[in-house]
C-alpha positions, -999 to +999 in steps of 0.1 A: +000+000+000+012+035-007-002+071-007+002+089-040+003+127-039-019+143-067-012+177-082-041+193-063-028+180-031-053+150-026-039+117-016-047+086-036-047+052-019-029+027-041-021-010-041+009-014-063+031-046-068+061-024-079+072-048-106+098-031-129+079-026-161+068+001-184+036-018-191+008-022-165-027-033-156-049-007-138-076-021-117-109-003-108-128-016-079-166-019-076-192+003-056-184+004-027-149-009-026-113-001-024-078-009-039-075-039-018-104-056-035-079-066-062-052-082-038-059-117-049-058-108-085-025-090-083-010-119-063-023-143-091-006-125-121+016-152-137+053-148-136+055-118-116+063-098-147+032-076-149+030-042-131-003-040-114-019-009-098-052-005-081-064+028-067-092+037-043-114+062-059-116+095-041-135+093-009-130+055-004-105+042+022-076+065+025-081+084-007-092+121-002-126+131-014-132+149-047-167+162-044-188+165-075-163+141-095-175+127-128-166+093-141-141+110-167-121+125-138-105+092-131-083+098-162-065+128-148-059+112-115-045+079-128-026+096-157-006+113-130+002+078-115+012+065-150+033+094-156+052+091-124+059+054-130+069+056-165+042+034-179+041+034-217+011+010-221-016-004-199-048-024-199-078-010-178-099-035-158-129-027-139-157-045-120-192-033-115-190+004-106-153+003-118-165-006-152-173+030-164-141+042-150-120+015-168-137+026-200-128+062-192-092+053-193-093+045-230-090+084-233-053+080-223-033+073-255-013+047-236-043+024-231-042-008-252-074-024-241-102-025-216-120-053-197-152-047-178-168-072-154-204-068-150-200-030-156-226-004-152-243+011-182-252+048-187-282+062-169-308+081-189-304+064-222-335+059-243-324+022-252-315+012-217-339+007-187-313+013-161-331-001-132-349-031-149-338-063-132-320-047-102-326-059-067-349-037-045-321-022-026-303-008-057-337+005-071-342+024-038-304+036-037-305+050-072-337+067-066-322+085-038-292+094-060-315+112-083-327+133-055-292+145-048-265+144-022-285+153+008-313+125+004-287+100-007-265+108+025-296+103+047-304+070+029-269+058+035-269+068+071-301+048+077-294+017+054-257+013+049-242+015+083-241-023+086-216-025+057-190-006+078-190-035+103-200-063+081-184-098+087-179-125+061-207-145+078-231-116+074-225-107+039-253-127+024-278-111+047-262-075+041-266-079+002-302-091+007-321-091-026-289-080-046-277-116-048-290-147-063-282-183-062-248-181-080-234-154-057-248-171-025-227-201-033-195-183-035-200-160-005-184-183+021-153-191+039-120-170+032-135-153+002-164-139+021-141-129+050-118-110+027-147-093+009-161-081+042-128-068+052-125-048+020-159-034+025-150-023+060-118-006+047-136+010+019-161+027+043-138+033+073-138+070+067-175+073+058-198+071+027-184+099+006-169+075-020-200+055-023-220+087-025-200+102-051-200+070-073-238+069-072-241+106-081-215+102-110-235+072-124-268+091-128-252+121-147-232+124-178-201+103-177-179+130-195-168+110-225-184+093-255-185+055-256-188+055-295-153+071-296-135+043-279-111+027-304-092+001-283-104-035-279-130-038-252-139-071-236-172-072-215-179-101-192-214-107-178-235-133-162-274-136-161-279-141-125-270-106-116-293-083-096-267-055-089-258-048-125-283-067-147-269-083-180-289-058-200-261-032-191-234-052-208-255-059-238-261-022-241-224-013-237-215-039-263-240-022-287-223+012-284-186+004-284-171-003-318-145-029-308-165-045-279-167-083-274-192-097-249-185-129-231-219-139-217-219-167-191-253-180-181-258-190-144-232-166-132-239-137-109-222-104-101-198-119-077-194-154-090-183-141-123-150-127-108-146-158-085-151-187-111-136-170-142-107-149-127-079-171-143-095-167-178-098-129-173-062-127-162-051-145-192-071-122-215-057-091-199-020-104-202-027-111-238-038-077-245-006-064-229+016-083-254 
């Protein structure tokens, strides 16, 4: 773990394997989440020859808040990290709420590919019913996001406090209607304990990161999906009540070089547990 100082004085919380290389993988965590969400992935990169960097978005864990941020703002933050470390090419990988941020990094000329795992689509589009198929908790949460920061913060205080102290044994109950059969099956043992620890760290300084993510998702992202020219690989399951599969199908229809790997009987979480090795192989192939 390290603290990276941005030009505007904010600190960015990074997990960096410090491999000596001018190529890298940038990992973007879900909502809520933090850089340590990618710990097992970074450890699993074959051969130890791949530089891997994961950042906690502003407001999460030890990253300072950037109130009013848009999705596209991730580009300026992480481009500074890339510059400092002499990175000449990278693959951008994002899960869930990290998906839009991974796509935004395609604006950096050093990006050679993007992978999104059950990534969120854009709100307010005429051909995407954003809330359709989501669990009731998400429908309520995004409803509050549309009301603005004040109502959303009140909702978090009333409904999300449990996530600040959640344990592995309590994750299934905490997720409620957001998980189906596939996700319930993988939420156990060491994996559940680690995920709960990541949630606690993400929210250790409050809900600012989560709030700012939600607000960013229901406004313009700040970049044009149709302008993306690097290869984009989308992964998605159909037993997903956090980000329904219609979001990935919609993204695939808007991005010129997108390929969708659709895996039936997989959920939002089981996707990244059961298919991690295949996804890691794919990202390493994009770096070659």
